[in-house]
Structure formats: C-alpha cells, structure tokens
All heavy atoms as TSV, in Angstrom:
chain	resi	resn	atom	element	x	y	z
A	1	MET	N	N	42.135	44.210	-10.583
A	1	MET	CA	C	41.191	44.372	-9.489
A	1	MET	C	C	40.967	43.040	-8.765
A	1	MET	O	O	40.848	42.003	-9.410
A	1	MET	CB	C	39.870	44.892	-10.061
A	1	MET	CG	C	38.901	45.314	-8.993
A	1	MET	SD	S	37.436	46.045	-9.786
A	1	MET	CE	C	36.221	45.593	-8.608
A	2	LYS	N	N	40.925	43.091	-7.440
A	2	LYS	CA	C	40.746	41.850	-6.677
A	2	LYS	C	C	39.299	41.391	-6.704
A	2	LYS	O	O	38.381	42.206	-6.623
A	2	LYS	CB	C	41.143	42.078	-5.213
A	2	LYS	CG	C	42.620	42.115	-4.971
A	2	LYS	CD	C	42.902	42.153	-3.488
A	2	LYS	CE	C	44.382	41.982	-3.233
A	2	LYS	NZ	N	44.673	41.970	-1.815
A	3	SER	N	N	39.117	40.098	-6.760
A	3	SER	CA	C	37.768	39.557	-6.685
A	3	SER	C	C	37.310	39.581	-5.225
A	3	SER	O	O	38.113	39.760	-4.305
A	3	SER	CB	C	37.748	38.121	-7.215
A	3	SER	OG	O	38.464	37.286	-6.316
A	4	VAL	N	N	36.030	39.375	-5.024
A	4	VAL	CA	C	35.476	39.353	-3.663
A	4	VAL	C	C	36.131	38.233	-2.866
A	4	VAL	O	O	36.482	38.405	-1.696
A	4	VAL	CB	C	33.935	39.164	-3.711
A	4	VAL	CG1	C	33.379	38.946	-2.325
A	4	VAL	CG2	C	33.284	40.358	-4.380
A	5	ARG	N	N	36.330	37.112	-3.522
A	5	ARG	CA	C	36.947	35.972	-2.847
A	5	ARG	C	C	38.349	36.327	-2.352
A	5	ARG	O	O	38.732	36.001	-1.228
A	5	ARG	CB	C	36.998	34.778	-3.795
A	5	ARG	CG	C	37.174	33.462	-3.057
A	5	ARG	CD	C	37.167	32.303	-4.003
A	5	ARG	NE	N	38.516	32.172	-4.549
A	5	ARG	CZ	C	38.814	31.401	-5.565
A	5	ARG	NH1	N	37.896	30.716	-6.179
A	5	ARG	NH2	N	40.061	31.315	-5.977
A	6	ASP	N	N	39.121	37.017	-3.177
A	6	ASP	CA	C	40.471	37.425	-2.790
A	6	ASP	C	C	40.435	38.370	-1.606
A	6	ASP	O	O	41.247	38.269	-0.678
A	6	ASP	CB	C	41.193	38.093	-3.976
A	6	ASP	CG	C	41.621	37.081	-5.032
A	6	ASP	OD1	O	41.629	35.872	-4.712
A	6	ASP	OD2	O	41.932	37.507	-6.151
A	7	LYS	N	N	39.476	39.331	-1.639
A	7	LYS	CA	C	39.368	40.287	-0.538
A	7	LYS	C	C	39.037	39.565	0.766
A	7	LYS	O	O	39.625	39.838	1.814
A	7	LYS	CB	C	38.292	41.337	-0.844
A	7	LYS	CG	C	38.709	42.348	-1.879
A	7	LYS	CD	C	37.594	43.360	-2.115
A	7	LYS	CE	C	37.977	44.334	-3.224
A	7	LYS	NZ	N	36.861	45.224	-3.555
A	8	VAL	N	N	38.062	38.665	0.697
A	8	VAL	CA	C	37.654	37.914	1.899
A	8	VAL	C	C	38.816	37.086	2.412
A	8	VAL	O	O	39.109	37.074	3.612
A	8	VAL	CB	C	36.429	37.014	1.598
A	8	VAL	CG1	C	36.168	36.059	2.756
A	8	VAL	CG2	C	35.202	37.873	1.315
A	9	ARG	N	N	39.500	36.412	1.485
A	9	ARG	CA	C	40.648	35.585	1.874
A	9	ARG	C	C	41.717	36.436	2.553
A	9	ARG	O	O	42.270	36.046	3.591
A	9	ARG	CB	C	41.215	34.870	0.649
A	9	ARG	CG	C	42.218	33.787	1.027
A	9	ARG	CD	C	42.766	33.071	-0.169
A	9	ARG	NE	N	43.448	34.035	-1.022
A	9	ARG	CZ	C	43.538	33.938	-2.351
A	9	ARG	NH1	N	42.987	32.940	-2.983
A	9	ARG	NH2	N	44.187	34.857	-3.053
A	10	ASP	N	N	41.983	37.619	2.006
A	10	ASP	CA	C	42.974	38.512	2.608
A	10	ASP	C	C	42.558	38.919	4.021
A	10	ASP	O	O	43.381	38.933	4.940
A	10	ASP	CB	C	43.175	39.765	1.745
A	10	ASP	CG	C	43.945	39.452	0.454
A	10	ASP	OD1	O	44.459	38.320	0.332
A	10	ASP	OD2	O	44.015	40.342	-0.407
A	11	GLN	N	N	41.279	39.266	4.182
A	11	GLN	CA	C	40.798	39.687	5.507
A	11	GLN	C	C	40.903	38.550	6.514
A	11	GLN	O	O	41.377	38.732	7.631
A	11	GLN	CB	C	39.335	40.146	5.421
A	11	GLN	CG	C	39.186	41.576	4.971
A	11	GLN	CD	C	37.724	42.017	5.024
A	11	GLN	OE1	O	36.823	41.215	4.802
A	11	GLN	NE2	N	37.506	43.290	5.306
A	12	VAL	N	N	40.443	37.386	6.109
A	12	VAL	CA	C	40.492	36.219	7.004
A	12	VAL	C	C	41.939	35.917	7.359
A	12	VAL	O	O	42.269	35.687	8.527
A	12	VAL	CB	C	39.820	34.991	6.346
A	12	VAL	CG1	C	40.116	33.741	7.145
A	12	VAL	CG2	C	38.326	35.229	6.213
A	13	TRP	N	N	42.801	35.946	6.361
A	13	TRP	CA	C	44.222	35.667	6.581
A	13	TRP	C	C	44.811	36.650	7.589
A	13	TRP	O	O	45.540	36.262	8.495
A	13	TRP	CB	C	44.971	35.730	5.255
A	13	TRP	CG	C	46.427	35.394	5.377
A	13	TRP	CD1	C	47.463	36.229	5.220
A	13	TRP	CD2	C	46.993	34.129	5.718
A	13	TRP	NE1	N	48.651	35.569	5.433
A	13	TRP	CE2	C	48.392	34.282	5.739
A	13	TRP	CE3	C	46.452	32.872	6.005
A	13	TRP	CZ2	C	49.251	33.231	6.042
A	13	TRP	CZ3	C	47.308	31.828	6.307
A	13	TRP	CH2	C	48.684	32.015	6.323
A	14	GLU	N	N	44.458	37.942	7.442
A	14	GLU	CA	C	44.964	38.960	8.368
A	14	GLU	C	C	44.480	38.680	9.789
A	14	GLU	O	O	45.239	38.768	10.747
A	14	GLU	CB	C	44.505	40.359	7.935
A	14	GLU	CG	C	45.450	41.021	6.953
A	14	GLU	CD	C	44.981	42.425	6.571
A	14	GLU	OE1	O	44.552	43.170	7.469
A	14	GLU	OE2	O	45.046	42.747	5.378
A	15	GLN	N	N	43.201	38.360	9.917
A	15	GLN	CA	C	42.640	38.099	11.248
A	15	GLN	C	C	43.306	36.884	11.896
A	15	GLN	O	O	43.689	36.926	13.059
A	15	GLN	CB	C	41.130	37.864	11.161
A	15	GLN	CG	C	40.342	39.143	10.943
A	15	GLN	CD	C	38.856	38.877	10.803
A	15	GLN	OE1	O	38.447	37.768	10.484
A	15	GLN	NE2	N	38.053	39.904	11.027
A	16	VAL	N	N	43.435	35.838	11.123
A	16	VAL	CA	C	44.058	34.616	11.641
A	16	VAL	C	C	45.504	34.899	12.033
A	16	VAL	O	O	45.953	34.521	13.120
A	16	VAL	CB	C	43.978	33.471	10.608
A	16	VAL	CG1	C	44.853	32.303	11.035
A	16	VAL	CG2	C	42.535	33.028	10.429
A	17	ALA	N	N	46.214	35.605	11.156
A	17	ALA	CA	C	47.616	35.913	11.433
A	17	ALA	C	C	47.730	36.747	12.708
A	17	ALA	O	O	48.606	36.511	13.541
A	17	ALA	CB	C	48.239	36.651	10.249
A	18	ASP	N	N	46.827	37.729	12.882
A	18	ASP	CA	C	46.857	38.567	14.088
A	18	ASP	C	C	46.612	37.730	15.342
A	18	ASP	O	O	47.306	37.867	16.349
A	18	ASP	CB	C	45.790	39.679	14.005
A	18	ASP	CG	C	46.189	40.792	13.036
A	18	ASP	OD1	O	47.367	40.803	12.615
A	18	ASP	OD2	O	45.332	41.626	12.718
A	19	GLN	N	N	45.617	36.846	15.267
A	19	GLN	CA	C	45.294	36.007	16.434
A	19	GLN	C	C	46.465	35.100	16.797
A	19	GLN	O	O	46.835	34.981	17.958
A	19	GLN	CB	C	44.047	35.157	16.160
A	19	GLN	CG	C	42.756	35.944	16.244
A	19	GLN	CD	C	41.557	35.088	15.918
A	19	GLN	OE1	O	41.681	34.047	15.263
A	19	GLN	NE2	N	40.388	35.523	16.349
A	20	VAL	N	N	47.021	34.460	15.783
A	20	VAL	CA	C	48.142	33.553	16.029
A	20	VAL	C	C	49.310	34.331	16.620
A	20	VAL	O	O	49.936	33.907	17.593
A	20	VAL	CB	C	48.561	32.842	14.722
A	20	VAL	CG1	C	49.895	32.129	14.902
A	20	VAL	CG2	C	47.474	31.867	14.291
A	21	GLU	N	N	49.572	35.513	16.057
A	21	GLU	CA	C	50.678	36.336	16.541
A	21	GLU	C	C	50.464	36.706	18.009
A	21	GLU	O	O	51.377	36.612	18.820
A	21	GLU	CB	C	50.773	37.599	15.675
A	21	GLU	CG	C	52.068	38.368	15.841
A	21	GLU	CD	C	52.121	39.585	14.924
A	21	GLU	OE1	O	51.433	39.588	13.880
A	21	GLU	OE2	O	52.865	40.520	15.264
A	22	GLU	N	N	49.230	37.104	18.363
A	22	GLU	CA	C	48.942	37.477	19.749
A	22	GLU	C	C	49.130	36.291	20.688
A	22	GLU	O	O	49.708	36.418	21.764
A	22	GLU	CB	C	47.499	37.992	19.872
A	22	GLU	CG	C	47.364	39.458	19.542
A	22	GLU	CD	C	45.933	39.944	19.674
A	22	GLU	OE1	O	45.237	39.493	20.607
A	22	GLU	OE2	O	45.516	40.767	18.845
A	23	GLN	N	N	48.616	35.124	20.278
A	23	GLN	CA	C	48.742	33.931	21.116
A	23	GLN	C	C	50.207	33.576	21.347
A	23	GLN	O	O	50.618	33.282	22.465
A	23	GLN	CB	C	48.018	32.738	20.473
A	23	GLN	CG	C	46.513	32.807	20.622
A	23	GLN	CD	C	45.826	31.656	19.919
A	23	GLN	OE1	O	46.377	31.038	19.002
A	23	GLN	NE2	N	44.608	31.360	20.328
A	24	VAL	N	N	50.974	33.600	20.271
A	24	VAL	CA	C	52.393	33.255	20.377
A	24	VAL	C	C	53.101	34.259	21.285
A	24	VAL	O	O	53.874	33.884	22.166
A	24	VAL	CB	C	53.058	33.203	18.983
A	24	VAL	CG1	C	54.568	33.123	19.111
A	24	VAL	CG2	C	52.514	32.020	18.190
A	25	GLU	N	N	52.794	35.552	21.100
A	25	GLU	CA	C	53.419	36.575	21.945
A	25	GLU	C	C	53.077	36.349	23.408
A	25	GLU	O	O	53.937	36.441	24.280
A	25	GLU	CB	C	52.955	37.978	21.513
A	25	GLU	CG	C	53.707	38.527	20.319
A	25	GLU	CD	C	53.189	39.894	19.891
A	25	GLU	OE1	O	52.362	40.488	20.604
A	25	GLU	OE2	O	53.626	40.368	18.828
A	26	ASP	N	N	51.803	36.064	23.689
A	26	ASP	CA	C	51.376	35.837	25.079
A	26	ASP	C	C	52.120	34.646	25.680
A	26	ASP	O	O	52.601	34.708	26.806
A	26	ASP	CB	C	49.863	35.586	25.152
A	26	ASP	CG	C	49.069	36.873	24.897
A	26	ASP	OD1	O	49.685	37.957	24.870
A	26	ASP	OD2	O	47.838	36.771	24.728
A	27	GLN	N	N	52.198	33.557	24.907
A	27	GLN	CA	C	52.871	32.359	25.410
A	27	GLN	C	C	54.340	32.639	25.681
A	27	GLN	O	O	54.878	32.252	26.723
A	27	GLN	CB	C	52.740	31.210	24.408
A	27	GLN	CG	C	51.380	30.558	24.424
A	27	GLN	CD	C	51.261	29.465	23.369
A	27	GLN	OE1	O	51.984	29.450	22.379
A	27	GLN	NE2	N	50.338	28.552	23.577
A	28	VAL	N	N	54.984	33.303	24.742
A	28	VAL	CA	C	56.407	33.599	24.896
A	28	VAL	C	C	56.607	34.507	26.105
A	28	VAL	O	O	57.504	34.277	26.927
A	28	VAL	CB	C	56.981	34.243	23.610
A	28	VAL	CG1	C	58.371	34.799	23.864
A	28	VAL	CG2	C	57.011	33.216	22.483
A	29	GLU	N	N	55.762	35.532	26.238
A	29	GLU	CA	C	55.875	36.442	27.379
A	29	GLU	C	C	55.741	35.679	28.690
A	29	GLU	O	O	56.507	35.886	29.624
A	29	GLU	CB	C	54.786	37.525	27.312
A	29	GLU	CG	C	55.188	38.742	26.510
A	29	GLU	CD	C	54.071	39.774	26.430
A	29	GLU	OE1	O	53.223	39.816	27.344
A	29	GLU	OE2	O	54.053	40.529	25.451
A	30	GLU	N	N	54.747	34.788	28.761
A	30	GLU	CA	C	54.532	34.023	29.993
A	30	GLU	C	C	55.747	33.153	30.313
A	30	GLU	O	O	56.189	33.090	31.450
A	30	GLU	CB	C	53.285	33.141	29.874
A	30	GLU	CG	C	52.006	33.888	30.174
A	30	GLU	CD	C	50.785	33.004	30.051
A	30	GLU	OE1	O	50.891	31.790	30.326
A	30	GLU	OE2	O	49.715	33.518	29.675
A	31	GLN	N	N	56.267	32.479	29.287
A	31	GLN	CA	C	57.427	31.611	29.503
A	31	GLN	C	C	58.624	32.410	29.973
A	31	GLN	O	O	59.325	32.017	30.902
A	31	GLN	CB	C	57.771	30.849	28.225
A	31	GLN	CG	C	56.798	29.736	27.911
A	31	GLN	CD	C	57.082	29.075	26.583
A	31	GLN	OE1	O	57.797	29.613	25.733
A	31	GLN	NE2	N	56.507	27.910	26.371
A	32	VAL	N	N	58.855	33.547	29.321
A	32	VAL	CA	C	59.996	34.386	29.687
A	32	VAL	C	C	59.821	34.896	31.114
A	32	VAL	O	O	60.749	34.855	31.917
A	32	VAL	CB	C	60.161	35.559	28.693
A	32	VAL	CG1	C	61.161	36.577	29.228
A	32	VAL	CG2	C	60.621	35.030	27.339
A	33	GLU	N	N	58.597	35.360	31.437
A	33	GLU	CA	C	58.342	35.854	32.789
A	33	GLU	C	C	58.595	34.754	33.820
A	33	GLU	O	O	59.190	34.999	34.861
A	33	GLU	CB	C	56.897	36.360	32.910
A	33	GLU	CG	C	56.720	37.764	32.379
A	33	GLU	CD	C	55.262	38.211	32.408
A	33	GLU	OE1	O	54.436	37.554	33.074
A	33	GLU	OE2	O	54.954	39.223	31.760
A	34	ASP	N	N	58.102	33.540	33.522
A	34	ASP	CA	C	58.295	32.422	34.450
A	34	ASP	C	C	59.783	32.134	34.644
A	34	ASP	O	O	60.246	31.945	35.761
A	34	ASP	CB	C	57.590	31.158	33.944
A	34	ASP	CG	C	56.072	31.265	34.068
A	34	ASP	OD1	O	55.603	32.217	34.725
A	34	ASP	OD2	O	55.375	30.404	33.512
A	35	GLN	N	N	60.524	32.109	33.547
A	35	GLN	CA	C	61.957	31.812	33.634
A	35	GLN	C	C	62.681	32.893	34.422
A	35	GLN	O	O	63.486	32.589	35.307
A	35	GLN	CB	C	62.566	31.710	32.236
A	35	GLN	CG	C	62.278	30.395	31.551
A	35	GLN	CD	C	62.845	30.352	30.148
A	35	GLN	OE1	O	63.117	31.387	29.538
A	35	GLN	NE2	N	63.020	29.159	29.619
A	36	VAL	N	N	62.379	34.152	34.107
A	36	VAL	CA	C	63.036	35.256	34.801
A	36	VAL	C	C	62.667	35.204	36.287
A	36	VAL	O	O	63.518	35.353	37.155
A	36	VAL	CB	C	62.628	36.616	34.182
A	36	VAL	CG1	C	63.058	37.761	35.078
A	36	VAL	CG2	C	63.255	36.758	32.802
A	37	TRP	N	N	61.395	34.968	36.562
A	37	TRP	CA	C	60.917	34.888	37.943
A	37	TRP	C	C	61.703	33.808	38.692
A	37	TRP	O	O	62.175	34.034	39.799
A	37	TRP	CB	C	59.426	34.563	37.939
A	37	TRP	CG	C	58.810	34.600	39.288
A	37	TRP	CD1	C	58.473	33.535	40.055
A	37	TRP	CD2	C	58.463	35.762	40.058
A	37	TRP	NE1	N	57.931	33.964	41.234
A	37	TRP	CE2	C	57.910	35.313	41.263
A	37	TRP	CE3	C	58.567	37.133	39.824
A	37	TRP	CZ2	C	57.465	36.196	42.248
A	37	TRP	CZ3	C	58.119	38.002	40.803
A	37	TRP	CH2	C	57.580	37.524	41.998
A	38	GLU	N	N	61.830	32.633	38.069
A	38	GLU	CA	C	62.540	31.533	38.724
A	38	GLU	C	C	64.017	31.875	38.911
A	38	GLU	O	O	64.589	31.627	39.968
A	38	GLU	CB	C	62.408	30.242	37.913
A	38	GLU	CG	C	61.059	29.578	38.086
A	38	GLU	CD	C	60.869	28.405	37.147
A	38	GLU	OE1	O	61.890	27.814	36.718
A	38	GLU	OE2	O	59.715	28.077	36.841
A	39	GLN	N	N	64.644	32.430	37.874
A	39	GLN	CA	C	66.074	32.729	37.953
A	39	GLN	C	C	66.353	33.814	38.981
A	39	GLN	O	O	67.302	33.719	39.747
A	39	GLN	CB	C	66.599	33.184	36.588
A	39	GLN	CG	C	66.748	32.043	35.608
A	39	GLN	CD	C	67.145	32.530	34.219
A	39	GLN	OE1	O	67.131	33.718	33.936
A	39	GLN	NE2	N	67.493	31.602	33.353
A	40	VAL	N	N	65.525	34.867	38.980
A	40	VAL	CA	C	65.793	36.007	39.852
A	40	VAL	C	C	65.262	35.749	41.256
A	40	VAL	O	O	65.982	35.900	42.235
A	40	VAL	CB	C	65.158	37.298	39.276
A	40	VAL	CG1	C	65.261	38.441	40.272
A	40	VAL	CG2	C	65.856	37.665	37.973
A	41	TRP	N	N	63.989	35.349	41.326
A	41	TRP	CA	C	63.354	35.259	42.645
A	41	TRP	C	C	63.573	33.911	43.309
A	41	TRP	O	O	63.450	33.820	44.530
A	41	TRP	CB	C	61.871	35.567	42.534
A	41	TRP	CG	C	61.675	37.017	42.240
A	41	TRP	CD1	C	61.191	37.546	41.090
A	41	TRP	CD2	C	62.011	38.131	43.083
A	41	TRP	NE1	N	61.201	38.917	41.168
A	41	TRP	CE2	C	61.693	39.301	42.368
A	41	TRP	CE3	C	62.548	38.244	44.358
A	41	TRP	CZ2	C	61.890	40.576	42.903
A	41	TRP	CZ3	C	62.744	39.516	44.884
A	41	TRP	CH2	C	62.418	40.661	44.165
A	42	GLY	N	N	63.901	32.870	42.537
A	42	GLY	CA	C	64.157	31.569	43.149
A	42	GLY	C	C	65.253	31.661	44.193
A	42	GLY	O	O	65.016	31.423	45.377
A	43	PRO	N	N	66.461	32.069	43.788
A	43	PRO	CA	C	67.565	32.172	44.752
A	43	PRO	C	C	67.283	33.199	45.855
A	43	PRO	O	O	67.562	32.955	47.022
A	43	PRO	CB	C	68.754	32.630	43.898
A	43	PRO	CG	C	68.395	32.274	42.503
A	43	PRO	CD	C	66.891	32.312	42.420
A	44	VAL	N	N	66.697	34.349	45.472
A	44	VAL	CA	C	66.407	35.384	46.462
A	44	VAL	C	C	65.388	34.854	47.468
A	44	VAL	O	O	65.555	35.005	48.675
A	44	VAL	CB	C	65.872	36.672	45.775
A	44	VAL	CG1	C	65.347	37.656	46.808
A	44	VAL	CG2	C	66.978	37.319	44.958
A	45	GLY	N	N	64.350	34.219	46.954
A	45	GLY	CA	C	63.312	33.660	47.827
A	45	GLY	C	C	63.891	32.626	48.768
A	45	GLY	O	O	63.563	32.607	49.958
A	46	ASN	N	N	64.758	31.772	48.251
A	46	ASN	CA	C	65.373	30.745	49.102
A	46	ASN	C	C	66.237	31.382	50.181
A	46	ASN	O	O	66.220	30.964	51.336
A	46	ASN	CB	C	66.221	29.783	48.260
A	46	ASN	CG	C	65.370	28.915	47.363
A	46	ASN	OD1	O	64.175	28.759	47.585
A	46	ASN	ND2	N	65.973	28.369	46.342
A	47	GLN	N	N	67.001	32.396	49.790
A	47	GLN	CA	C	67.875	33.080	50.738
A	47	GLN	C	C	67.052	33.748	51.835
A	47	GLN	O	O	67.307	33.569	53.023
A	47	GLN	CB	C	68.677	34.162	50.005
A	47	GLN	CG	C	70.163	33.980	50.102
A	47	GLN	CD	C	70.899	35.085	49.360
A	47	GLN	OE1	O	70.313	35.879	48.643
A	47	GLN	NE2	N	72.194	35.123	49.529
A	48	VAL	N	N	66.067	34.531	51.410
A	48	VAL	CA	C	65.224	35.240	52.376
A	48	VAL	C	C	64.489	34.233	53.247
A	48	VAL	O	O	64.439	34.371	54.467
A	48	VAL	CB	C	64.225	36.174	51.645
A	48	VAL	CG1	C	63.186	36.714	52.608
A	48	VAL	CG2	C	64.982	37.312	50.974
A	49	GLY	N	N	63.943	33.204	52.605
A	49	GLY	CA	C	63.236	32.166	53.358
A	49	GLY	C	C	64.151	31.518	54.378
A	49	GLY	O	O	63.767	31.294	55.526
A	50	GLY	N	N	65.377	31.234	53.978
A	50	GLY	CA	C	66.350	30.626	54.889
A	50	GLY	C	C	66.689	31.543	56.036
A	50	GLY	O	O	66.744	31.117	57.195
A	51	GLN	N	N	66.897	32.826	55.737
A	51	GLN	CA	C	67.252	33.792	56.782
A	51	GLN	C	C	66.107	33.953	57.779
A	51	GLN	O	O	66.314	33.905	58.988
A	51	GLN	CB	C	67.590	35.157	56.153
A	51	GLN	CG	C	68.939	35.184	55.467
A	51	GLN	CD	C	69.194	36.499	54.739
A	51	GLN	OE1	O	68.284	37.290	54.556
A	51	GLN	NE2	N	70.424	36.701	54.304
A	52	VAL	N	N	64.895	34.152	57.248
A	52	VAL	CA	C	63.742	34.349	58.125
A	52	VAL	C	C	63.500	33.090	58.952
A	52	VAL	O	O	63.301	33.166	60.157
A	52	VAL	CB	C	62.486	34.724	57.294
A	52	VAL	CG1	C	61.243	34.707	58.169
A	52	VAL	CG2	C	62.673	36.090	56.657
A	53	GLY	N	N	63.560	31.947	58.271
A	53	GLY	CA	C	63.369	30.677	58.984
A	53	GLY	C	C	64.405	30.508	60.074
A	53	GLY	O	O	64.084	30.090	61.190
A	54	GLY	N	N	65.654	30.844	59.760
A	54	GLY	CA	C	66.737	30.742	60.744
A	54	GLY	C	C	66.502	31.652	61.937
A	54	GLY	O	O	66.662	31.239	63.082
A	55	GLN	N	N	66.100	32.890	61.673
A	55	GLN	CA	C	65.842	33.845	62.755
A	55	GLN	C	C	64.712	33.368	63.652
A	55	GLN	O	O	64.816	33.411	64.881
A	55	GLN	CB	C	65.496	35.235	62.177
A	55	GLN	CG	C	66.695	35.957	61.584
A	55	GLN	CD	C	66.296	37.237	60.860
A	55	GLN	OE1	O	65.119	37.485	60.630
A	55	GLN	NE2	N	67.283	38.025	60.486
A	56	VAL	N	N	63.634	32.911	63.033
A	56	VAL	CA	C	62.490	32.429	63.816
A	56	VAL	C	C	62.925	31.230	64.654
A	56	VAL	O	O	62.622	31.155	65.848
A	56	VAL	CB	C	61.313	32.049	62.886
A	56	VAL	CG1	C	60.235	31.306	63.650
A	56	VAL	CG2	C	60.743	33.298	62.218
A	57	ARG	N	N	63.668	30.322	64.049
A	57	ARG	CA	C	64.143	29.134	64.755
A	57	ARG	C	C	65.022	29.543	65.939
A	57	ARG	O	O	64.880	29.013	67.040
A	57	ARG	CB	C	64.918	28.240	63.771
A	57	ARG	CG	C	65.103	26.810	64.240
A	57	ARG	CD	C	65.747	25.945	63.174
A	57	ARG	NE	N	66.962	26.555	62.646
A	57	ARG	CZ	C	67.161	26.829	61.351
A	57	ARG	NH1	N	66.253	26.562	60.458
A	57	ARG	NH2	N	68.295	27.389	60.959
A	58	ASP	N	N	65.930	30.513	65.707
A	58	ASP	CA	C	66.809	30.979	66.780
A	58	ASP	C	C	66.004	31.611	67.906
A	58	ASP	O	O	66.258	31.345	69.089
A	58	ASP	CB	C	67.832	31.994	66.251
A	58	ASP	CG	C	68.845	31.338	65.304
A	58	ASP	OD1	O	68.886	30.089	65.262
A	58	ASP	OD2	O	69.568	32.065	64.615
A	59	GLN	N	N	65.035	32.456	67.547
A	59	GLN	CA	C	64.220	33.125	68.567
A	59	GLN	C	C	63.454	32.106	69.397
A	59	GLN	O	O	63.449	32.168	70.627
A	59	GLN	CB	C	63.228	34.098	67.917
A	59	GLN	CG	C	63.855	35.425	67.530
A	59	GLN	CD	C	62.854	36.331	66.832
A	59	GLN	OE1	O	61.830	35.875	66.333
A	59	GLN	NE2	N	63.168	37.615	66.788
A	60	VAL	N	N	62.829	31.180	68.716
A	60	VAL	CA	C	62.054	30.159	69.432
A	60	VAL	C	C	62.987	29.330	70.312
A	60	VAL	O	O	62.680	29.046	71.472
A	60	VAL	CB	C	61.287	29.252	68.438
A	60	VAL	CG1	C	60.684	28.054	69.149
A	60	VAL	CG2	C	60.205	30.059	67.728
A	61	GLY	N	N	64.154	29.007	69.763
A	61	GLY	CA	C	65.134	28.234	70.536
A	61	GLY	C	C	65.590	28.987	71.777
A	61	GLY	O	O	65.663	28.429	72.865
A	62	ASP	N	N	65.899	30.288	71.616
A	62	ASP	CA	C	66.331	31.116	72.759
A	62	ASP	C	C	65.239	31.191	73.813
A	62	ASP	O	O	65.511	31.066	75.009
A	62	ASP	CB	C	66.687	32.540	72.289
A	62	ASP	CG	C	67.974	32.565	71.459
A	62	ASP	OD1	O	68.692	31.531	71.448
A	62	ASP	OD2	O	68.243	33.595	70.833
A	63	GLN	N	N	64.008	31.403	73.361
A	63	GLN	CA	C	62.898	31.520	74.307
A	63	GLN	C	C	62.707	30.211	75.066
A	63	GLN	O	O	62.513	30.211	76.282
A	63	GLN	CB	C	61.607	31.866	73.549
A	63	GLN	CG	C	60.940	33.108	74.066
A	63	GLN	CD	C	59.779	33.518	73.178
A	63	GLN	OE1	O	59.613	33.028	72.074
A	63	GLN	NE2	N	58.988	34.440	73.685
A	64	THR	N	N	62.799	29.122	74.345
A	64	THR	CA	C	62.629	27.815	74.979
A	64	THR	C	C	63.727	27.580	76.009
A	64	THR	O	O	63.454	27.112	77.116
A	64	THR	CB	C	62.655	26.692	73.905
A	64	THR	OG1	O	61.705	27.009	72.896
A	64	THR	CG2	C	62.323	25.355	74.497
A	65	LYS	N	N	64.955	27.947	75.676
A	65	LYS	CA	C	66.079	27.798	76.622
A	65	LYS	C	C	65.821	28.633	77.875
A	65	LYS	O	O	66.037	28.173	78.996
A	65	LYS	CB	C	67.400	28.260	75.974
A	65	LYS	CG	C	68.014	27.250	75.036
A	65	LYS	CD	C	69.344	27.798	74.494
A	65	LYS	CE	C	69.754	27.071	73.220
A	65	LYS	NZ	N	70.803	27.781	72.517
A	66	LYS	N	N	65.383	29.900	77.672
A	66	LYS	CA	C	65.111	30.797	78.810
A	66	LYS	C	C	64.039	30.182	79.714
A	66	LYS	O	O	64.158	30.193	80.930
A	66	LYS	CB	C	64.644	32.173	78.318
A	66	LYS	CG	C	65.764	33.038	77.783
A	66	LYS	CD	C	65.230	34.394	77.304
A	66	LYS	CE	C	66.319	35.154	76.553
A	66	LYS	NZ	N	65.774	36.309	75.849
A	67	GLU	N	N	62.982	29.662	79.073
A	67	GLU	CA	C	61.879	29.090	79.854
A	67	GLU	C	C	62.348	27.859	80.610
A	67	GLU	O	O	61.962	27.648	81.759
A	67	GLU	CB	C	60.704	28.735	78.923
A	67	GLU	CG	C	59.936	29.961	78.451
A	67	GLU	CD	C	58.938	29.667	77.366
A	67	GLU	OE1	O	58.664	28.480	77.089
A	67	GLU	OE2	O	58.413	30.616	76.765
A	68	LEU	N	N	63.218	27.089	80.002
A	68	LEU	CA	C	63.703	25.881	80.658
A	68	LEU	C	C	64.634	26.249	81.825
A	68	LEU	O	O	64.676	25.549	82.847
A	68	LEU	CB	C	64.461	24.977	79.673
A	68	LEU	CG	C	63.598	24.250	78.633
A	68	LEU	CD1	C	64.474	23.524	77.639
A	68	LEU	CD2	C	62.652	23.270	79.314
A	69	ASN	N	N	65.389	27.348	81.658
A	69	ASN	CA	C	66.347	27.739	82.678
A	69	ASN	C	C	65.698	28.422	83.876
A	69	ASN	O	O	66.329	28.565	84.915
A	69	ASN	CB	C	67.412	28.671	82.077
A	69	ASN	CG	C	68.347	27.916	81.137
A	69	ASN	OD1	O	68.464	26.686	81.237
A	69	ASN	ND2	N	68.953	28.622	80.211
A	70	GLN	N	N	64.460	28.883	83.729
A	70	GLN	CA	C	63.813	29.605	84.832
A	70	GLN	C	C	63.449	28.681	85.969
A	70	GLN	O	O	63.105	27.547	85.816
A	70	GLN	CB	C	62.539	30.305	84.320
A	70	GLN	CG	C	62.877	31.593	83.581
A	70	GLN	CD	C	61.608	32.282	83.062
A	70	GLN	OE1	O	60.539	31.736	83.129
A	70	GLN	NE2	N	61.775	33.482	82.536
C-alpha cells in the first residue's frame, strides 16, 4: 500500500509532467509554425509583393508619362 507521501509525490509529479509536456508542445508548435510560415509564405509573399509593387509602379509610371505628354 502506498503511503500518503508517495501518493502526493505521484500527483505532484503527474501535474508537473503534464505542465512541462504542454509547454514543450506549445513551444515546438510555435517554432514549427514559424518555420513553415517562413518557408511557405516567405517566397510567396516576396513574389506577390514584387508583382503588386511592379504593377503599381508601372501604373504610376504610365500615368505620369501620359500627364507629361498632354
């Protein structure tokens, strides 16, 4: 039969282990999400940003040329 001390120690150990496990899982999840986000969305974001920036630049450039030519 377990003593009271053993029971308390087991409970505390379980709680601590659960907390540590949750913290580690959260940290790992965040790191993985950040890495995936950077790998997937970094290049896509740069591409889209470049395309949109290029289009806006072209439009503004065309408009400026038209205004200058009038």
